[in-house]
C-alpha positions in Angstrom: -3.4 -6.8 -28.3 -3.2 -10.5 -27.7 -0.5 -12.7 -29.1 -1.7 -15.6 -31.3 -2.4 -19.1 -30.1 1.0 -20.9 -30.4 -0.5 -24.3 -31.3 0.0 -25.6 -34.9 -2.5 -24.7 -37.5 -3.6 -21.5 -35.9 -1.1 -19.2 -37.4 1.3 -19.3 -34.3 5.0 -18.6 -34.8 7.9 -20.1 -32.9 8.8 -16.8 -31.5 5.4 -16.7 -29.8 5.9 -20.0 -28.0 6.1 -18.4 -24.6 3.0 -16.2 -25.1 0.0 -16.7 -22.8 -2.9 -18.5 -24.4 -6.2 -16.8 -24.1 -9.3 -18.9 -23.5 -12.8 -17.6 -22.7 -13.8 -18.5 -19.2 -17.3 -19.6 -20.3 -19.3 -18.6 -17.2 -22.5 -20.3 -18.5 -20.9 -23.7 -17.7 -20.4 -23.0 -14.0 -22.8 -24.2 -11.3 -23.3 -20.7 -9.9 -24.2 -19.2 -13.3 -26.8 -22.0 -13.9 -28.4 -21.5 -10.5 -28.6 -17.7 -10.9 -29.9 -18.0 -14.5 -32.5 -20.5 -13.6 -33.8 -19.1 -10.3 -33.1 -15.3 -10.4 -36.3 -14.4 -12.4 -38.5 -16.5 -10.1 -36.8 -14.9 -7.1 -37.6 -11.4 -8.4 -41.2 -12.4 -9.1 -41.5 -13.8 -5.6 -40.3 -10.5 -4.1 -42.6 -8.5 -6.3 -45.6 -10.6 -5.2 -44.8 -9.8 -1.6 -44.4 -6.1 -2.3 -40.7 -6.1 -1.8 -37.7 -5.6 -4.1 -33.9 -5.9 -4.1 -31.9 -2.8 -3.9 -31.0 -1.3 -7.3 -27.3 -2.0 -6.9 -28.0 -5.7 -6.1 -30.2 -6.1 -9.1 -27.5 -4.4 -11.3 -24.9 -6.9 -9.9 -27.0 -9.9 -11.0 -28.0 -8.4 -14.3 -24.3 -7.6 -15.2 -23.2 -11.0 -14.0 -25.6 -12.8 -16.3 -24.1 -10.9 -19.2 -20.4 -11.3 -18.2 -18.3 -13.3 -20.6 -21.1 -14.0 -23.1 -20.3 -13.2 -26.7 -23.9 -12.3 -27.5 -23.7 -9.4 -25.1 -20.7 -7.8 -26.8 -17.1 -8.7 -27.7 -13.9 -7.4 -29.0 -12.2 -8.7 -32.1 -8.4 -9.0 -31.5 -6.0 -9.5 -34.4 -2.3 -10.2 -34.2 -0.3 -8.0 -36.6 2.4 -10.6 -37.2 0.4 -13.8 -38.0 -3.1 -12.2 -38.6 -4.7 -14.7 -36.2 -8.0 -13.4 -34.7 -9.8 -14.1 -31.5 -13.1 -12.9 -30.0 -12.8 -11.5 -26.4 -16.1 -11.3 -24.6 -16.8 -8.2 -22.5 -16.7 -8.6 -18.8 -19.0 -7.0 -16.2 -16.1 -5.7 -14.2 -18.2 -6.0 -11.0 -16.5 -6.9 -7.7 -19.5 -7.8 -5.6 -20.9 -11.1 -7.0 -19.1 -12.1 -10.2 -16.4 -14.6 -9.3 -14.4 -14.0 -12.5 -14.2 -10.2 -12.2 -14.4 -9.7 -8.5 -13.3 -12.5 -6.2 -9.7 -13.1 -7.4 -8.9 -9.4 -8.1 -10.5 -8.3 -4.8 -8.5 -10.8 -2.7 -5.2 -10.1 -4.5 -5.5 -6.3 -4.3 -6.6 -6.4 -0.7 -3.7 -8.7 0.2 -1.3 -6.4 -1.6 -2.7 -3.4 0.3 -2.6 -5.1 3.7 0.7 -6.9 3.4 2.8 -4.5 1.3 1.3 -1.1 1.0 -1.2 -0.2 3.8 -1.3 -3.0 6.4 -2.0 -1.7 9.9 -1.1 1.9 10.7 1.2 2.5 13.6 1.3 5.4 16.1 4.5 6.6 17.8 4.9 8.8 20.9 7.8 10.4 22.6 6.9 10.6 26.3 8.6 12.4 29.3 9.2 10.4 32.5 9.9 11.9 36.0 13.5 12.0 37.1 12.6 10.4 40.5 12.2 7.2 38.6 15.9 6.7 39.1 15.3 6.0 42.8 13.2 3.0 41.8 9.6 4.3 42.4 7.3 7.0 41.0 4.1 7.3 43.1 1.3 9.8 43.5 -0.5 10.8 46.6 -3.9 9.2 47.1 -5.8 12.3 46.1 -3.6 12.8 43.0 -3.9 9.2 42.0 -7.7 9.2 42.3 -8.0 12.3 40.3 -5.6 11.0 37.6 -7.3 7.7 37.3 -10.6 9.5 36.8 -9.2 11.7 34.1 -7.3 8.9 32.4 -10.4 6.9 32.2 -12.0 9.6 30.1 -8.9 10.1 27.9 -8.5 6.9 26.0 -7.0 7.6 22.6 -9.9 7.1 20.1 -7.6 5.7 17.4 -9.8 4.2 14.7 -9.4 0.6 13.7 -8.8 -0.3 10.1 -10.3 -3.0 7.8 -8.4 -6.1 6.9 -8.6 -8.2 3.8 -10.6 -10.9 5.5 -14.4 -11.0 5.7 -17.0 -11.9 8.2 -20.8 -12.5 7.9 -22.9 -9.4 8.3 -26.5 -9.2 7.2 -26.1 -5.5 6.6 -22.7 -5.8 4.9 -22.1 -4.0 1.5 -20.9 -7.1 -0.4 -22.6 -10.3 -1.4 -21.2 -13.4 0.2 -21.1 -15.7 -2.8 -20.2 -18.9 -0.9 -22.8 -18.4 1.8 -25.4 -17.5 -0.8 -24.7 -20.6 -2.9 -24.9 -22.8 0.2 -28.2 -21.2 1.2 -29.6 -21.5 -2.3 -29.1 -25.3 -2.3 -31.4 -25.5 0.8 -33.9 -22.8 -0.2 -35.3 -24.4 -3.4 -36.8 -21.9 -5.8 -35.6 -18.7 -4.0 -32.0 -17.4 -3.6 -31.5 -16.0 -0.1 -28.8 -13.5 -0.4 -26.0 -13.5 2.3 -23.8 -10.5 2.8 -20.4 -9.8 4.3 -18.1 -7.0 5.4 -14.4 -6.6 6.1 -13.1 -7.6 9.5 -11.6 -4.7 11.4 -8.7 -4.6 13.9 -7.1 -2.0 16.1 -4.1 -0.1 15.1 -0.7 -0.8 16.7 1.0 1.9 18.7 4.6 2.8 19.2 5.7 5.1 22.0 9.0 7.0 22.1 9.6 8.8 25.4 11.7 11.9 26.1 13.0 11.5 29.7 15.4 14.4 29.8 15.6 16.8 32.8 13.7 19.6 31.1 10.6 17.4 30.9 10.3 16.6 34.6 7.2 18.6 35.4 5.0 16.8 32.8 6.2 13.2 33.6 3.5 12.0 36.0 0.6 12.7 33.7 2.2 11.0 30.7 3.4 8.0 32.7 0.0 7.0 34.0 -1.7 7.9 30.8 0.6 5.8 28.7 0.4 2.9 31.2 -3.4 3.0 30.9 -3.2 3.0 27.1 -0.6 0.2 27.1 -3.0 -2.1 29.0 -6.0 -0.9 27.0 -4.9 -2.4 23.7 -2.4 -4.9 22.2 0.5 -4.3 19.8 1.8 -1.4 21.8 5.6 -0.6 21.8 7.1 2.0 24.1 10.6 3.6 24.0 12.2 6.2 26.3 15.3 8.3 25.5 17.5 11.0 26.9 21.1 10.3 26.0 20.3 6.7 24.8 17.3 4.8 23.6 15.6 2.1 25.7 12.7 -0.2 24.9 10.3 -0.4 27.9 7.3 -2.0 26.1 7.5 -5.2 28.2 7.8 -3.4 31.5 4.7 -1.3 31.0 2.6 -4.4 30.4 2.2 -5.0 34.1 -1.3 -4.2 35.4 0.0 -2.4 38.5 1.2 1.0 37.6 3.7 1.2 40.5 5.2 -2.2 39.7 5.4 -1.2 36.0 7.3 2.1 36.9 9.6 0.2 39.2 10.5 -2.1 36.3 11.1 0.9 34.0 13.3 2.5 36.6 15.5 -0.5 36.8 15.8 -0.8 33.0 16.7 2.9 32.3 19.9 4.5 33.3 19.7 8.0 31.9 16.8 9.6 33.8 16.8 13.4 33.8 20.0 13.6 31.9 20.9 15.6 28.8 19.1 15.2 25.6 20.6 13.7 22.4 17.6 13.6 20.1 19.5 13.1 16.9 21.6 10.2 18.3 18.5 8.4 19.7 16.5 8.9 16.6 19.4 7.5 14.5 19.4 4.4 16.7 15.6 4.1 16.4 15.6 4.5 12.6 18.5 2.0 12.2 17.4 -0.7 14.7 13.7 -0.4 15.4 11.9 1.5 12.6 11.7 -1.5 10.2 10.1 -3.6 13.0 7.5 -1.1 14.4 7.1 1.6 11.6 7.0 -0.7 8.6 3.2 -0.6 8.4 2.8 3.2 7.9 3.1 4.9 11.3 1.6 8.0 12.8 4.4 9.4 14.9 3.9 11.6 17.9 6.9 13.4 19.3 6.4 14.7 22.8 9.5 16.8 23.5 10.6 20.4 24.1 13.1 20.1 21.2 16.2 21.0 23.3 19.2 19.0 22.1 22.6 19.2 23.8 24.4 18.0 20.6 23.2 21.3 18.8 20.9 19.3 16.5 23.8 17.3 14.9 22.2 15.0 12.4 18.7 15.6 13.8 17.3 17.0 10.6 18.5 14.0 8.6 17.0 11.6 11.1 13.7 13.5 11.2 13.5 13.3 7.4 14.0 9.6 7.5 11.4 9.2 10.2 8.9 11.3 8.3 9.4 9.1 5.2 8.8 5.9 7.3 5.7 7.3 9.1 2.3 8.1 7.7 2.3 11.4 9.7 4.5 13.1 12.2 2.9 15.2 15.0 5.2 17.1 17.4 3.7 17.7 20.8 5.6 20.4 22.7 4.6 21.3 26.3 6.2 24.8 25.8 3.4 25.7 23.4 1.4 26.5 26.5 3.2 29.9 26.6 1.7 32.5 24.3 4.1 33.6 21.5 6.4 30.6 21.8 8.5 29.9 18.8 10.9 26.9 18.2 14.1 29.0 18.1 16.5 26.3 19.5 18.6 24.5 16.9 16.8 21.2 17.7 13.4 22.7 17.3 14.4 24.3 14.0 15.8 21.0 12.7 12.6 19.1 13.6 9.9 21.5 12.6 10.2 21.2 8.7 9.5 17.4 9.0 6.4 17.5 11.2 2.8 17.6 9.9 1.3 19.1 13.0 2.7 21.1 15.9 0.6 21.0 19.1 0.8 21.4 22.9 0.7 18.6 25.5 0.9 20.4 28.8 -2.3 19.2 30.4 -5.0 16.5 30.3 -7.1 18.8 28.3 -4.5 19.0 25.6 -4.4 15.2 25.5 -8.1 15.2 25.1 -7.7 17.4 22.0 -5.1 15.0 20.7 -7.5 12.2 20.9 -9.8 14.1 18.6 -7.0 14.6 16.1 -6.1 10.9 16.0 -9.7 9.5 16.0 -10.3 10.3 12.3 -6.8 9.7 11.1 -6.8 6.5 8.9 -9.2 5.7 6.1 -8.6 2.5 4.1 -11.0 1.3 1.4 -10.7 -2.0 -0.4 -12.0 -2.6 -3.9 
């Protein structure tokens, strides 16, 4: 129900002085409406003469637009119970492809809300093991190992899908009509209205890496180090952390193109290589200091760890719960799953397992290839 018009003589009351005033938007007075109303029938006749036709959904967009906001095509009579003032509210087409009144503003506002507040870009987080020899200042492979690893890494890029943004770009096969481009083109085309289409721009998802560098993860370190270095240099917005007894941000160090130089920089920055594991303490620091910065856009979190915690999982369950609520999805990658019949019986594993969405192995390049398939179809964002 609408409140009455507060102006004198229309039955308005003083109590209603702050009420919004309804006015019909009168689309028939706009330039776009006059152009469509005048040229749309001729445009359809021109297409029919050439043996062509607009798609049904496009025709429906134009037909509903010409009826939108017109009282002769239907209206609602609204009456205020307090002052008995009445107004006629014309039905709208509720289309979001062409009609500027129903579509453009609501589409931009809802898309901006989704991107900026609800579902902006989705983040991915890893926990990655690093070799204990990095404390000496260098982690290198033999020539044969390096050639084989580079070849395998080249085939194991994580196929993480990009997501649509609220901004648009010109696309002749796009699903939405570009009103501005269509209007500009119609001024030059004369009797016909050449439709222009658009689609949402897309961008890659940001990644966050959390790396377990405890002594129990030594045997898997080389594969993950070179793989994550390649991923870091393959895309932007990539953040990497390592932890054993403390948490260290190594994102800037892995940006170097040369893998050996990058690992040298990491070795100088980290002081707890191959030490004990305090997963709960490190996750607490991550949640308190970094999660708002890197997980604030709905993260997919990958935890690569064997789940062994020297603090007997003190506070680990609480921190995993907080992490699962900050992330879109939590996937735990445990290299010990390579052994048949393995169960997470350690206290750390039992504390982590209730808060993960997927529990997978990560002991080989093949298992990383399977991980790429899991992440490839992860995010689906649709705008109105």
